[in-house]
Structure formats: structure tokens, C-alpha cells
C-alpha positions, -999 to +999 in steps of 0.1 A: +100+702-355+121+694-386+114+661-401+136+647-428+117+624-452+135+599-474+120+585-506+108+553-490+086+573-467+074+598-493+063+569-515+039+558-488+020+591-494+018+583-531+009+547-530-014+532-504+006+505-486+017+494-452+029+524-432+010+550-453-011+561-423+020+565-401+038+587-427+007+608-432+004+614-394+040+624-392+038+646-422+008+664-407+025+668-373+057+682-386+064+720-387+091+717-414+096+688-438+128+684-456+146+661-481+174+659-505+169+671-541+175+635-551+140+626-538+124+638-570+146+614-591+142+584-567+104+588-564+099+591-601+121+560-607+102+540-580+068+549-595+080+540-630+093+506-617+060+501-599+042+506-632+066+484-651+060+456-626+023+462-627+019+472-591+002+504-602-017+513-634-007+540-658-035+563-644-023+556-608+012+565-619+000+598-634-020+606-603+010+598-581+033+620-602+008+649-598+006+643-561+044+640-559+049+675-574+025+689-547+043+671-519+078+682-531+065+718-531+060+714-493+096+703-487+126+722-477+150+708-504+186+703-495+208+709-525+233+683-534+266+701-532+302+688-534+304+692-496+273+670-492+286+644-516+319+642-496+300+637-464+278+611-480+308+592-493+322+590-458+289+579-444+285+553-471+318+538-460+314+541-423+277+530-422+277+505-451+249+525-468+238+525-505+247+558-522+213+575-522+208+565-485+241+580-476+231+612-494+198+613-474+216+607-441+242+634-449+214+659-458+195+651-426+226+655-405+234+688-422+200+702-412+203+689-377+167+675-381+147+663-352+134+632-369+143+612-399+114+592-415+125+561-435+112+526-442+148+515-450+161+496-420+198+502-428+193+540-431+172+539-399+199+521-380+227+544-393+206+575-384+200+560-349+238+554-344+243+590-354+220+601-326+190+609-346+154+601-337+140+577-363+104+571-375+101+539-394+066+535-408+071+498-410+078+497-372+110+478-376 
């Protein structure tokens, strides 16, 4: 089973929050885990924002960054090519997605993944419309 993980799901493995247990179970059950190369940037930005807004401490941020590197090493990384960007642009228009969400959906579709894991409702709905199985750790 190939599971595509977006940043909103990956973050649940780095910061204990609602949905963390569901993402951990899916992570453990998946034969292959994949994501776009953008996940590294998005995750680091989200952790930095969490620290700036005092949702996590500096030491928690450092620990999360260390864990992030280990998790990314377990992922099949989809390169962001011109072809992927063109597909993402079309998806952004057709599905009313934010840019990075469109890139995630284009990457997942390019791999013909079995499941996409995301806590982003718009991305989940777009993936479902495209015929993908969706795992939303928030249950929405």
C-alpha cells in the first residue's frame, strides 16, 4: 500500500495533537510512504510558526526537527518538476486549492497512491473527487 502524506498529517507525528494516534497507525500500516519534496519546507515553517506563537518551546521545536529528518528519510520523495507544477496549477484552478495543497495532490496522483492522508478538508475533498481514498486524522 502506498500512502501519500501531506504536511498536516506529518506534523501530527511531530507534535502531539488531535489525530496523532490515527496518523501513527496509518504510518505503521503503510508499505510505502510518500510525499512531495515541499514537505520539508512546509513542516519546518509550521514548526517555526508554532514556536513563534508559543505553542511549542524551543527544545520541543529542536526535538521535532530531529524527528522530522528521521521521518523524511522514510518517505519516497516526489521531486517538484515543471510537469508536476503544471499539473498542480491545473488542480489549483479546478479544485480551488491553495498552491502547496495542489502540489501535494498532483504528486499523489502522479504516484497513483492508494491513500492520501491529510488533515486539510479542502485537499481531502479534492482527492476524493479525483477517486482517491482519503484518511483524515481529524475524522472530517
